[in-house]
KEPASE-317544 format. One record per residue (C-alpha): residue number from 1; y, x, z. Coordinates in steps of 0.1 Angstrom, whole numbers, plus 5000, padded with zeros to 4 digits. Each point is the difference from the previous one (the first is absolute). Layout:
BEGIN
<pos=NUM, north=Y, east=X, up=Z>
...
This chain:
BEGIN
<pos=1, north=5000, east=5000, up=4998>
<pos=2, north=5037, east=5008, up=4998>
<pos=3, north=5019, east=5011, up=5025>
<pos=4, north=5034, east=4974, up=5003>
<pos=5, north=5021, east=5033, up=4992>
<pos=6, north=4978, east=5004, up=4969>
<pos=7, north=5002, east=4963, up=4986>
<pos=8, north=5035, east=5001, up=5011>
<pos=9, north=5006, east=5027, up=4976>
<pos=10, north=4981, east=4979, up=4975>
<pos=11, north=5020, east=4971, up=5002>
<pos=12, north=5035, east=5018, up=4993>
<pos=13, north=4987, east=5021, up=4970>
<pos=14, north=4986, east=4967, up=4987>
<pos=15, north=5035, east=4984, up=5006>
<pos=16, north=5016, east=5033, up=4988>
<pos=17, north=4977, east=4994, up=4962>
<pos=18, north=5007, east=4964, up=5001>
<pos=19, north=5042, east=5008, up=5005>
<pos=20, north=4996, east=5028, up=4970>
<pos=21, north=4980, east=4974, up=4980>
<pos=22, north=5027, east=4969, up=5003>
<pos=23, north=5027, east=5031, up=4991>
<pos=24, north=4983, east=5008, up=4969>
<pos=25, north=4997, east=4965, up=4989>
<pos=26, north=5034, east=4989, up=5010>
<pos=27, north=5010, east=5029, up=4979>
<pos=28, north=4978, east=4989, up=4971>
<pos=29, north=5012, east=4968, up=5001>
<pos=30, north=5037, east=5006, up=4999>
<pos=31, north=4994, east=5022, up=4967>
<pos=32, north=4986, east=4968, up=4993>
<pos=33, north=4977, east=4988, up=4966>
<pos=34, north=5027, east=4993, up=4975>
<pos=35, north=5006, east=5041, up=4992>
<pos=36, north=4980, east=5022, up=4978>
<pos=37, north=5001, east=4987, up=4961>
<pos=38, north=4999, east=4963, up=5008>
<pos=39, north=4960, east=5000, up=5015>
<pos=40, north=5007, east=4980, up=5029>
<pos=41, north=4977, east=5031, up=5019>
<pos=42, north=5012, east=5015, up=5032>
<pos=43, north=5015, east=5034, up=5002>
<pos=44, north=4995, east=5029, up=5023>
<pos=45, north=5029, east=5013, up=5015>
<pos=46, north=4999, east=5033, up=5026>
<pos=47, north=5015, east=4985, up=5032>
<pos=48, north=5013, east=5027, up=5016>
<pos=49, north=5016, east=5033, up=4978>
<pos=50, north=4983, east=5033, up=4999>
<pos=51, north=5022, east=5023, up=5028>
<pos=52, north=5023, east=5019, up=4980>
<pos=53, north=4992, east=5039, up=4993>
<pos=54, north=5004, east=5023, up=5033>
<pos=55, north=5031, east=5018, up=4996>
<pos=56, north=4996, east=5037, up=4986>
<pos=57, north=5013, east=5029, up=5024>
<pos=58, north=5016, east=5031, up=4991>
<pos=59, north=4980, east=5019, up=5026>
<pos=60, north=4972, east=4994, up=5017>
<pos=61, north=4988, east=5019, up=5035>
<pos=62, north=4963, east=4995, up=5003>
<pos=63, north=4970, east=5011, up=5019>
<pos=64, north=5020, east=5016, up=5031>
<pos=65, north=5004, east=4992, up=5036>
<pos=66, north=5033, east=4973, up=5000>
<pos=67, north=5016, east=5003, up=5032>
<pos=68, north=5030, east=4970, up=4994>
<pos=69, north=5012, east=5002, up=5031>
<pos=70, north=5012, east=4963, up=4999>
<pos=71, north=4998, east=4978, up=5031>
<pos=72, north=4967, east=5000, up=5005>
<pos=73, north=4994, east=5036, up=4989>
<pos=74, north=4974, east=4986, up=4973>
<pos=75, north=4982, east=5025, up=4980>
<pos=76, north=4995, east=4992, up=4965>
<pos=77, north=4988, east=5028, up=4969>
<pos=78, north=5020, east=4993, up=4973>
<pos=79, north=5032, east=4995, up=4988>
<pos=80, north=5016, east=4987, up=4970>
<pos=81, north=5040, east=5009, up=4988>
<pos=82, north=5022, east=4985, up=4978>
<pos=83, north=5041, east=5005, up=4995>
<pos=84, north=4999, east=5023, up=5031>
<pos=85, north=4987, east=4971, up=5023>
<pos=86, north=4965, east=4994, up=5012>
<pos=87, north=4981, east=4975, up=4979>
<pos=88, north=4967, east=4997, up=5019>
<pos=89, north=4982, east=5016, up=5029>
<pos=90, north=4961, east=4992, up=5009>
<pos=91, north=4967, east=5012, up=4994>
<pos=92, north=4994, east=5024, up=4965>
<pos=93, north=4983, east=4970, up=4981>
<pos=94, north=5023, east=4977, up=5007>
<pos=95, north=5029, east=5021, up=4984>
<pos=96, north=4979, east=5013, up=4971>
<pos=97, north=5017, east=4962, up=4984>
<pos=98, north=5034, east=5019, up=5001>
<pos=99, north=4989, east=5027, up=4978>
<pos=100, north=5011, east=5004, up=4967>
<pos=101, north=4999, east=5016, up=4970>
<pos=102, north=5035, east=5017, up=5010>
<pos=103, north=4989, east=5006, up=5032>
<pos=104, north=5001, east=5031, up=5021>
<pos=105, north=4971, east=4999, up=5019>
<pos=106, north=4998, east=5028, up=5033>
<pos=107, north=4962, east=5000, up=5011>
<pos=108, north=5014, east=5014, up=5037>
<pos=109, north=4959, east=5011, up=5008>
<pos=110, north=4999, east=4989, up=5033>
<pos=111, north=5034, east=5016, up=5009>
<pos=112, north=5024, east=4977, up=5021>
<pos=113, north=5032, east=4982, up=4988>
<pos=114, north=5027, east=4994, up=5024>
<pos=115, north=5039, east=4986, up=4998>
<pos=116, north=5025, east=5029, up=4990>
<pos=117, north=5012, east=5017, up=5034>
<pos=118, north=5033, east=4987, up=5013>
<pos=119, north=5017, east=5023, up=5015>
<pos=120, north=5015, east=4986, up=5031>
<pos=121, north=5028, east=5029, up=5008>
<pos=122, north=5007, east=5030, up=4980>
<pos=123, north=5029, east=5018, up=4988>
<pos=124, north=4990, east=5005, up=4959>
<pos=125, north=5033, east=5013, up=4989>
<pos=126, north=5005, east=5024, up=5029>
<pos=127, north=4959, east=5010, up=4994>
<pos=128, north=5009, east=5007, up=4965>
<pos=129, north=5031, east=5023, up=5003>
<pos=130, north=4979, east=5015, up=5028>
<pos=131, north=4973, east=5012, up=4978>
<pos=132, north=5020, east=5013, up=4971>
<pos=133, north=5033, east=5015, up=5015>
<pos=134, north=4991, east=5005, up=5035>
<pos=135, north=4980, east=5033, up=5014>
<pos=136, north=4969, east=4988, up=5024>
<pos=137, north=4998, east=5010, up=5029>
<pos=138, north=4973, east=4980, up=5011>
<pos=139, north=4974, east=5015, up=5028>
<pos=140, north=4964, east=4997, up=5001>
<pos=141, north=4978, east=4974, up=4988>
<pos=142, north=5030, east=4991, up=4976>
<pos=143, north=5014, east=5034, up=4993>
<pos=144, north=5002, east=5041, up=5004>
<pos=145, north=5023, east=5007, up=5021>
<pos=146, north=4988, east=5011, up=5038>
<pos=147, north=5030, east=5021, up=5012>
<pos=148, north=5039, east=5003, up=4993>
<pos=149, north=4994, east=5031, up=4982>
<pos=150, north=4979, east=4983, up=4973>
<pos=151, north=5024, east=4971, up=5001>
<pos=152, north=5029, east=5023, up=4995>
<pos=153, north=4976, east=5014, up=4970>
<pos=154, north=5002, east=4972, up=4986>
<pos=155, north=5036, east=4991, up=5002>
<pos=156, north=5005, east=5037, up=4980>
<pos=157, north=4980, east=4989, up=4975>
<pos=158, north=5021, east=4965, up=4991>
<pos=159, north=5032, east=5024, up=5004>
<pos=160, north=4985, east=5025, up=4972>
<pos=161, north=4991, east=4974, up=4981>
<pos=162, north=5031, east=4977, up=5002>
<pos=163, north=5026, east=5027, up=5000>
<pos=164, north=5032, east=5012, up=5021>
<pos=165, north=5019, east=4973, up=5000>
<pos=166, north=4977, east=4971, up=5005>
<pos=167, north=4993, east=4978, up=5037>
<pos=168, north=4968, east=5014, up=5010>
<pos=169, north=4976, east=4969, up=5013>
<pos=170, north=4968, east=4995, up=5016>
<pos=171, north=4979, east=4973, up=5015>
<pos=172, north=4975, east=4996, up=5025>
<pos=173, north=5000, east=5026, up=5029>
<pos=174, north=4985, east=4991, up=5030>
<pos=175, north=5013, east=5015, up=5030>
<pos=176, north=4967, east=4996, up=5024>
<pos=177, north=4975, east=5017, up=4969>
<pos=178, north=5021, east=5030, up=4994>
<pos=179, north=4986, east=5027, up=5019>
<pos=180, north=5034, east=5008, up=5016>
<pos=181, north=4996, east=4961, up=5016>
<pos=182, north=5040, east=4992, up=4992>
<pos=183, north=5022, east=4993, up=4973>
<pos=184, north=5016, east=5025, up=4975>
<pos=185, north=5038, east=5007, up=5009>
<pos=186, north=5030, east=5007, up=4984>
<pos=187, north=4990, east=5037, up=5007>
<pos=188, north=4971, east=4996, up=4981>
<pos=189, north=5011, east=4988, up=4970>
<pos=190, north=5024, east=5025, up=5000>
<pos=191, north=4975, east=5025, up=4992>
<pos=192, north=4993, east=4983, up=4965>
<pos=193, north=5040, east=4996, up=4993>
<pos=194, north=5033, east=5004, up=5018>
<pos=195, north=5016, east=4991, up=4966>
<pos=196, north=4988, east=4966, up=4988>
<pos=197, north=4994, east=4970, up=5023>
<pos=198, north=4962, east=4994, up=5009>
<pos=199, north=4988, east=4963, up=5014>
<pos=200, north=4965, east=4994, up=5011>
<pos=201, north=4987, east=4968, up=5010>
<pos=202, north=4972, east=4994, up=5031>
<pos=203, north=4967, east=4982, up=4988>
<pos=204, north=5015, east=4972, up=5016>
<pos=205, north=5028, east=4995, up=4979>
<pos=206, north=5024, east=4995, up=5031>
<pos=207, north=5011, east=5039, up=5002>
<pos=208, north=5012, east=5026, up=4984>
<pos=209, north=5010, east=5036, up=5006>
<pos=210, north=5034, east=5013, up=4982>
<pos=211, north=5003, east=5037, up=4994>
<pos=212, north=5037, east=5013, up=5009>
<pos=213, north=5013, east=4998, up=4964>
<pos=214, north=4990, east=4958, up=5002>
<pos=215, north=5015, east=5002, up=5038>
<pos=216, north=5033, east=5012, up=4988>
<pos=217, north=5003, east=4972, up=4965>
<pos=218, north=4996, east=4974, up=5026>
<pos=219, north=5023, east=5016, up=5024>
<pos=220, north=4975, east=4995, up=5027>
<pos=221, north=5011, east=5029, up=5030>
<pos=222, north=4998, east=5005, up=5035>
<pos=223, north=5026, east=4970, up=5005>
<pos=224, north=4983, east=4973, up=4974>
<pos=225, north=4988, east=4964, up=5023>
<pos=226, north=4969, east=4988, up=4996>
<pos=227, north=5004, east=4972, up=4973>
<pos=228, north=4988, east=4962, up=5011>
<pos=229, north=4964, east=5002, up=5002>
<pos=230, north=4996, east=5036, up=4995>
<pos=231, north=4995, east=5034, up=5014>
<pos=232, north=5021, east=5033, up=4988>
<pos=233, north=4974, east=5027, up=5021>
<pos=234, north=5018, east=5026, up=5017>
<pos=235, north=4984, east=5031, up=5016>
<pos=236, north=5011, east=5017, up=5037>
<pos=237, north=5035, east=5011, up=4985>
<pos=238, north=5010, east=4968, up=4987>
<pos=239, north=4996, east=5008, up=4962>
<pos=240, north=4981, east=4976, up=4981>
<pos=241, north=4965, east=5014, up=4996>
<pos=242, north=4996, east=4986, up=4961>
<pos=243, north=4977, east=4971, up=5012>
<pos=244, north=5013, east=4965, up=4990>
<pos=245, north=4986, east=4966, up=5013>
<pos=246, north=4998, east=4967, up=4984>
<pos=247, north=5037, east=4991, up=4988>
<pos=248, north=5009, east=5035, up=5006>
<pos=249, north=4980, east=5007, up=4971>
<pos=250, north=5019, east=4983, up=4978>
<pos=251, north=5035, east=5023, up=5010>
<pos=252, north=4985, east=5025, up=4976>
<pos=253, north=4977, east=4978, up=4976>
<pos=254, north=5028, east=4984, up=4990>
<pos=255, north=5012, east=5030, up=4986>
<pos=256, north=4970, east=5010, up=4975>
<pos=257, north=5012, east=4999, up=4966>
<pos=258, north=4979, east=4968, up=4985>
<pos=259, north=4968, east=4998, up=4975>
<pos=260, north=5014, east=4992, up=4967>
<pos=261, north=4988, east=4965, up=4989>
<pos=262, north=4972, east=5020, up=4976>
<pos=263, north=4988, east=5022, up=5031>
<pos=264, north=4992, east=4965, up=5019>
<pos=265, north=4984, east=4984, up=4971>
<pos=266, north=4980, east=5033, up=4995>
<pos=267, north=4991, east=4995, up=5034>
<pos=268, north=4991, east=4964, up=5003>
<pos=269, north=4981, east=5005, up=4969>
<pos=270, north=4980, east=5027, up=5019>
<pos=271, north=4996, east=4985, up=5035>
<pos=272, north=4990, east=4964, up=4979>
<pos=273, north=4972, east=5011, up=4987>
<pos=274, north=4986, east=5019, up=5034>
<pos=275, north=5002, east=4968, up=5015>
<pos=276, north=4982, east=4983, up=4970>
<pos=277, north=4973, east=5029, up=5002>
<pos=278, north=4991, east=4988, up=5036>
<pos=279, north=4995, east=4963, up=4992>
<pos=280, north=5038, east=4991, up=5011>
<pos=281, north=5010, east=4968, up=4978>
<pos=282, north=5035, east=4994, up=5020>
<pos=283, north=5022, east=5024, up=5014>
<pos=284, north=5024, east=5002, up=5031>
<pos=285, north=5033, east=5012, up=4992>
<pos=286, north=5014, east=4999, up=5040>
<pos=287, north=5033, east=5008, up=5004>
<pos=288, north=5016, east=4995, up=4965>
<pos=289, north=5035, east=5002, up=4991>
<pos=290, north=5011, east=4985, up=4966>
<pos=291, north=4999, east=5031, up=4979>
<pos=292, north=4970, east=5005, up=5010>
<pos=293, north=4987, east=4965, up=4985>
<pos=294, north=5019, east=5005, up=4973>
<pos=295, north=4981, east=5030, up=4992>
<pos=296, north=4967, east=4986, up=5003>
<pos=297, north=5007, east=4971, up=4977>
<pos=298, north=5013, east=5028, up=4976>
<pos=299, north=4966, east=5016, up=5008>
<pos=300, north=4984, east=4972, up=4990>
<pos=301, north=5013, east=4986, up=4971>
<pos=302, north=4997, east=5036, up=4988>
<pos=303, north=4961, east=4992, up=5005>
<pos=304, north=5003, east=5025, up=5026>
<pos=305, north=4988, east=4982, up=5032>
<pos=306, north=4963, east=4996, up=5004>
<pos=307, north=4999, east=4970, up=5021>
<pos=308, north=5023, east=4979, up=5022>
<pos=309, north=5017, east=5007, up=5022>
<pos=310, north=5025, east=4980, up=5024>
<pos=311, north=5030, east=5010, up=5014>
<pos=312, north=5012, east=5000, up=5034>
<pos=313, north=5038, east=5004, up=5002>
<pos=314, north=5016, east=5010, up=5033>
<pos=315, north=5030, east=4975, up=4991>
<pos=316, north=5016, east=4981, up=4973>
<pos=317, north=5025, east=5021, up=4988>
<pos=318, north=5000, east=5007, up=4965>
<pos=319, north=4969, east=4979, up=4991>
<pos=320, north=5023, east=4973, up=4981>
<pos=321, north=5004, east=5031, up=4977>
<pos=322, north=4960, east=5003, up=4991>
<pos=323, north=4987, east=4978, up=4975>
<pos=324, north=4961, east=4998, up=5002>
<pos=325, north=4985, east=4995, up=4964>
<pos=326, north=4967, east=5013, up=5005>
<pos=327, north=4972, east=4978, up=5017>
<pos=328, north=4990, east=5036, up=5022>
<pos=329, north=5026, east=5006, up=5022>
<pos=330, north=5012, east=4968, up=5026>
<pos=331, north=5025, east=5003, up=5024>
<pos=332, north=4983, east=4993, up=5040>
<pos=333, north=5012, east=4997, up=5035>
<pos=334, north=5028, east=5020, up=5016>
<pos=335, north=4989, east=5031, up=5017>
<pos=336, north=5014, east=5017, up=5032>
<pos=337, north=4992, east=5016, up=5025>
<pos=338, north=5000, east=5003, up=5039>
<pos=339, north=4987, east=5033, up=5009>
<pos=340, north=4983, east=5030, up=4987>
<pos=341, north=4969, east=5019, up=4999>
<pos=342, north=4978, east=5002, up=5038>
<pos=343, north=4988, east=5038, up=4984>
<pos=344, north=5038, east=5010, up=4999>
<pos=345, north=5008, east=4986, up=5031>
<pos=346, north=5023, east=4976, up=4985>
<pos=347, north=4975, east=4971, up=5003>
<pos=348, north=5017, east=4976, up=5033>
<pos=349, north=4975, east=4992, up=5020>
<pos=350, north=4995, east=4974, up=5031>
<pos=351, north=4989, east=5033, up=5025>
<pos=352, north=5004, east=5035, up=4993>
<pos=353, north=4986, east=5027, up=4979>
<pos=354, north=4963, east=5011, up=5013>
<pos=355, north=5017, east=5036, up=4999>
<pos=356, north=5038, east=4999, up=5014>
<pos=357, north=5018, east=5010, up=4967>
<pos=358, north=5019, east=5031, up=5007>
<pos=359, north=4991, east=4994, up=5036>
<pos=360, north=5012, east=4971, up=5007>
<pos=361, north=4976, east=4976, up=5016>
<pos=362, north=5024, east=4971, up=4997>
<pos=363, north=5001, east=4999, up=4964>
<pos=364, north=4992, east=4969, up=4975>
<pos=365, north=5016, east=5012, up=4968>
<pos=366, north=5026, east=4977, up=4988>
<pos=367, north=5013, east=4967, up=4976>
<pos=368, north=5012, east=5007, up=4966>
<pos=369, north=5023, east=4970, up=5010>
<pos=370, north=5017, east=4981, up=5029>
<pos=371, north=4975, east=4972, up=5005>
<pos=372, north=5027, east=4971, up=4996>
<pos=373, north=5013, east=5020, up=4969>
<pos=374, north=4967, east=5001, up=4988>
<pos=375, north=4993, east=4959, up=5008>
<pos=376, north=5033, east=4989, up=4979>
<pos=377, north=4992, east=5024, up=4972>
<pos=378, north=4965, east=4982, up=4997>
<pos=379, north=5017, east=4964, up=5008>
<pos=380, north=5023, east=5003, up=4972>
<pos=381, north=4970, east=5008, up=4978>
<pos=382, north=4979, east=4971, up=5015>
<pos=383, north=5027, east=4973, up=4995>
<pos=384, north=5000, east=5016, up=4964>
<pos=385, north=4967, east=4986, up=4993>
<pos=386, north=4985, east=5037, up=5000>
<pos=387, north=4973, east=5019, up=5013>
<pos=388, north=5004, east=5029, up=5026>
<pos=389, north=4976, east=5030, up=4998>
<pos=390, north=5007, east=5021, up=5030>
<pos=391, north=4991, east=5030, up=5008>
<pos=392, north=4984, east=5008, up=5038>
<pos=393, north=4979, east=5022, up=5013>
<pos=394, north=5004, east=5005, up=5039>
<pos=395, north=4998, east=4966, up=5023>
<pos=396, north=5037, east=5002, up=5012>
<pos=397, north=5009, east=4998, up=4960>
<pos=398, north=4974, east=4972, up=4997>
<pos=399, north=5021, east=4983, up=5030>
<pos=400, north=5031, east=4999, up=4984>
<pos=401, north=4981, east=4992, up=4962>
<pos=402, north=4988, east=4968, up=5017>
<pos=403, north=5031, east=4989, up=5022>
<pos=404, north=5020, east=5001, up=4964>
<pos=405, north=4968, east=4977, up=4985>
<pos=406, north=5001, east=4983, up=5026>
<pos=407, north=5037, east=4986, up=5001>
<pos=408, north=5001, east=4999, up=4964>
<pos=409, north=4975, east=4974, up=5001>
<pos=410, north=5017, east=4979, up=5029>
<pos=411, north=5033, east=5000, up=4976>
<pos=412, north=4983, east=4991, up=4970>
<pos=413, north=4966, east=4991, up=5000>
<pos=414, north=4980, east=5010, up=4971>
<pos=415, north=4961, east=4991, up=5003>
<pos=416, north=4993, east=5029, up=4967>
<pos=417, north=5020, east=5027, up=5007>
<pos=418, north=4973, east=5028, up=5000>
<pos=419, north=5022, east=5026, up=5021>
<pos=420, north=4981, east=5029, up=5001>
<pos=421, north=4998, east=5032, up=5027>
<pos=422, north=4995, east=5031, up=4979>
<pos=423, north=4975, east=5021, up=5015>
<pos=424, north=4993, east=4983, up=5037>
<pos=425, north=4986, east=5032, up=5012>
<pos=426, north=5004, east=4995, up=5041>
<pos=427, north=4999, east=4960, up=4995>
<pos=428, north=4991, east=4986, up=5031>
<pos=429, north=4978, east=4970, up=5012>
<pos=430, north=5029, east=4981, up=5011>
<pos=431, north=5017, east=5003, up=4968>
<pos=432, north=4971, east=4995, up=4978>
<pos=433, north=5001, east=4964, up=5016>
<pos=434, north=5035, east=5000, up=4996>
<pos=435, north=4997, east=5005, up=4963>
<pos=436, north=4973, east=4975, up=4991>
<pos=437, north=5024, east=4975, up=5019>
<pos=438, north=5029, east=5012, up=4977>
<pos=439, north=4978, east=5002, up=4969>
<pos=440, north=5008, east=5036, up=4998>
<pos=441, north=4977, east=5027, up=4978>
<pos=442, north=4992, east=5031, up=5018>
<pos=443, north=4994, east=5028, up=4971>
<pos=444, north=4980, east=5029, up=5013>
<pos=445, north=5003, east=5039, up=4988>
<pos=446, north=4965, east=5005, up=5012>
<pos=447, north=4995, east=5031, up=4986>
<pos=448, north=5016, east=5009, up=5029>
<pos=449, north=4967, east=5003, up=5015>
<pos=450, north=4985, east=5022, up=4979>
<pos=451, north=5036, east=5021, up=4991>
<pos=452, north=5011, east=5002, up=5035>
<pos=453, north=4977, east=4987, up=5023>
<pos=454, north=4990, east=5027, up=5019>
<pos=455, north=5037, east=5007, up=5008>
<pos=456, north=5009, east=4970, up=5009>
<pos=457, north=4969, east=4999, up=5029>
<pos=458, north=5013, east=5036, up=5014>
<pos=459, north=5034, east=5003, up=4986>
<pos=460, north=5023, east=4969, up=4996>
<pos=461, north=4981, east=4969, up=5016>
<pos=462, north=4974, east=5010, up=5020>
<pos=463, north=4969, east=4988, up=5002>
<pos=464, north=5002, east=4962, up=5010>
<pos=465, north=5028, east=4992, up=4973>
<pos=466, north=4986, east=5025, up=4974>
<pos=467, north=4966, east=4975, up=5000>
<pos=468, north=5022, east=4966, up=4996>
<pos=469, north=5020, east=5017, up=4966>
<pos=470, north=4996, east=4978, up=4971>
<pos=471, north=4982, east=4969, up=5018>
<pos=472, north=4985, east=4986, up=4975>
<pos=473, north=4971, east=4984, up=5014>
<pos=474, north=5024, east=4985, up=5026>
<pos=475, north=5022, east=4985, up=4975>
<pos=476, north=4967, east=4988, up=4981>
<pos=477, north=4989, east=4986, up=5027>
<pos=478, north=5029, east=4979, up=5005>
<pos=479, north=4992, east=4985, up=4965>
<pos=480, north=5034, east=5017, up=4988>
<pos=481, north=5011, east=5013, up=4969>
<pos=482, north=5003, east=5038, up=4998>
<pos=483, north=5000, east=5028, up=4975>
<pos=484, north=4996, east=5037, up=4994>
<pos=485, north=5017, east=5030, up=4984>
<pos=486, north=5000, east=5037, up=4992>
<pos=487, north=5037, east=5000, up=5003>
<pos=488, north=5003, east=5028, up=4973>
<pos=489, north=5011, east=5025, up=4994>
<pos=490, north=4993, east=5004, up=5033>
<pos=491, north=4963, east=5002, up=4999>
<pos=492, north=4988, east=5002, up=4966>
<pos=493, north=4995, east=4963, up=4982>
<pos=494, north=4957, east=4998, up=5003>
<pos=495, north=4990, east=4964, up=5007>
<pos=496, north=4962, east=5005, up=5006>
<pos=497, north=5013, east=5023, up=5026>
<pos=498, north=5023, east=4976, up=5015>
<pos=499, north=4970, east=4976, up=4998>
<pos=500, north=4980, east=5021, up=5014>
<pos=501, north=5024, east=5013, up=5030>
<pos=502, north=5003, east=4962, up=5014>
<pos=503, north=4963, east=4994, up=4997>
<pos=504, north=4991, east=5036, up=5018>
<pos=505, north=5033, east=5012, up=5017>
<pos=506, north=4989, east=5039, up=5000>
<pos=507, north=5024, east=5028, up=5005>
<pos=508, north=4999, east=5031, up=4980>
<pos=509, north=4982, east=5012, up=5029>
<pos=510, north=4974, east=4974, up=4999>
<pos=511, north=5011, east=4986, up=5030>
<pos=512, north=4999, east=4962, up=5003>
<pos=513, north=5032, east=4986, up=5008>
<pos=514, north=4997, east=4963, up=5014>
<pos=515, north=4967, east=4991, up=4987>
<pos=516, north=5008, east=4962, up=5016>
<pos=517, north=5026, east=4997, up=4976>
<pos=518, north=4977, east=5009, up=4971>
<pos=519, north=4997, east=4967, up=4967>
<pos=520, north=4976, east=4996, up=4978>
<pos=521, north=5002, east=5010, up=4966>
<pos=522, north=5011, east=4965, up=4982>
<pos=523, north=5023, east=4999, up=5027>
<pos=524, north=5017, east=5033, up=4987>
<pos=525, north=5000, east=4989, up=4961>
<pos=526, north=5015, east=4965, up=5009>
<pos=527, north=5028, east=5023, up=5014>
<pos=528, north=5001, east=5015, up=4970>
<pos=529, north=5001, east=4975, up=4976>
<pos=530, north=5001, east=4960, up=5006>
<pos=531, north=5023, east=5012, up=5034>
<pos=532, north=5019, east=5021, up=4986>
<pos=533, north=5009, east=4976, up=4975>
<pos=534, north=5011, east=4973, up=5021>
<pos=535, north=5022, east=5020, up=5018>
<pos=536, north=5019, east=5007, up=4969>
<pos=537, north=4997, east=4964, up=4990>
<pos=538, north=4978, east=5008, up=4974>
<pos=539, north=4961, east=4983, up=5011>
<pos=540, north=5002, east=4975, up=4975>
<pos=541, north=5005, east=5022, up=4970>
<pos=542, north=4985, east=5032, up=5014>
<pos=543, north=4972, east=5012, up=5031>
<pos=544, north=4971, east=4984, up=4989>
<pos=545, north=4973, east=4994, up=4969>
<pos=546, north=5007, east=4963, up=4997>
<pos=547, north=5007, east=4982, up=4971>
<pos=548, north=5032, east=4996, up=4983>
<pos=549, north=5010, east=5033, up=5021>
<pos=550, north=5014, east=5031, up=4980>
<pos=551, north=4970, east=5022, up=4992>
<pos=552, north=5009, east=5030, up=5021>
<pos=553, north=4967, east=5016, up=5010>
<pos=554, north=4986, east=5031, up=5010>
<pos=555, north=4963, east=5014, up=4989>
<pos=556, north=4987, east=5022, up=5031>
<pos=557, north=4971, east=5023, up=5000>
<pos=558, north=4980, east=4981, up=5032>
<pos=559, north=5008, east=4970, up=5020>
<pos=560, north=5018, east=5006, up=5029>
<pos=561, north=4981, east=4974, up=5019>
<pos=562, north=4970, east=5011, up=4992>
<pos=563, north=5001, east=5040, up=5006>
<pos=564, north=4995, east=5018, up=5033>
<pos=565, north=5036, east=4990, up=5009>
<pos=566, north=5006, east=5045, up=5009>
<pos=567, north=4998, east=5001, up=4958>
<pos=568, north=5025, east=4976, up=4994>
<pos=569, north=5024, east=5027, up=4996>
<pos=570, north=4981, east=5015, up=4970>
<pos=571, north=4998, east=4968, up=4975>
<pos=572, north=5015, east=5006, up=4972>
<pos=573, north=5022, east=4977, up=4977>
<pos=574, north=4986, east=5001, up=4964>
<pos=575, north=5026, east=4980, up=4985>
<pos=576, north=5030, east=4979, up=5009>
<pos=577, north=5013, east=4967, up=4979>
<pos=578, north=5034, east=4987, up=5000>
<pos=579, north=5005, east=4962, up=4987>
<pos=580, north=4965, east=5004, up=4984>
<pos=581, north=5006, east=5040, up=4985>
<pos=582, north=4993, east=5031, up=5010>
<pos=583, north=5022, east=5020, up=5013>
<pos=584, north=4974, east=5026, up=5014>
<pos=585, north=4969, east=5012, up=4994>
<pos=586, north=4978, east=5026, up=5013>
<pos=587, north=4986, east=5032, up=4979>
<pos=588, north=4972, east=5005, up=5025>
């Protein structure tokens, strides 16, 4: 005897068949008996037209692991692309229907396809000009400089290359990695040249050292007062020792002859190609100015910009003269600063530095701007409908930033402002609660765990605070959107190492810096793709592999979510695709 369930299925199927027959008879009756040459016979017409042929794609990627990073982290096998957008996503056999005679078919052969890396925060133009026009003063693991003698030798090579009349400049020295464990001084740099100006920038970008010629050009001497938000360091005799902190850097840096438009365009071309080779399809240009944005647009129009760039200007000054015609350059939110760099002792902390600065056990760093001045600046932009992305490393600086965001929301509520705290290095648990309440996005420079983790633990913050730098897990546990970034040129643009750092939190010495703050590879990928697109109000267009979005993609040699976590940093980018077109292919 059939079960009740089976009988019900039969009855249901019988009813369906009967309904279908009735529909067919009705359709034939509608055609009628008066057609077909007047012979009175029935003419049978198809009641449902055949489906139209599937749209042929221009490109199809198939037979791979497609990490879509959509809302459900769906994993597919193939993607079809048409007119720069994603036409279809699914199993390889389901996508076959979109392959036409002119379709370029890429067999992934089991490799992994992800959304293109979306750089949440870096300085693309600055990184490019550094790459082409600055002496590289980095120490291991980034560069070769291990002591002051080597540093000066690099500058002497730069002088020989540029000639006796040029400014000599360099970037990336780190006092804590030099054998002497100190900053170079004006006297050190005078050994390279006492007749032409020299200015070298700390790896953080927040300090610099000038020689005597450069200081004299800026009018800096023993009588010169510190500028607001900056410090002119002086020796025991009261004379400037050459080290400049924060806003004081610009007193000399502003005197350097500007690069030509052709030089900036060459730098932009070189750095955008480098970013593309790392799987980046959209980059940020933090702290942009109108001239820099114009240079980006000129590069885009000349075909010299490999990827898209979102420029984050420091003010509205001059932006009315910027005319953006290409789709590759966009102006995003306003970037400003609340403090400096913890590894430069200019980050503004709630509690003193672990190792006293110059013997001052109460030293906590300092703010770049007065709290009320910052609040007024934020309020003005907030009322104008703009997004604010505020640099904040120390927790005292983050207090000031959240005070400004809170005041702005109280005075002019906006539900979707997406204000962001750039770096958020020492954000506390209570501050994360406030960020969630205010819908603020923390963007973490999480590579600090690798490049500076040991020194944060032993020198700057001590073991307790160091364990919590860039607390991605605490943020994820609150259900908050967060992003991670490399802050290039501070450290190289290397998204696979960035993701590896978020997953492993291992320092250059091999120590684990805060295992409780580790996140999964998928969470780290989301923080460098869809979350970063969300931060810039572009999540409907980019950041995940979904039908209708732009086809910004990267092909990887392995799946970051499937390999041993320690091997994520070794994954290679094989191809980078911008709006359906390949902008980088590995030759390996």
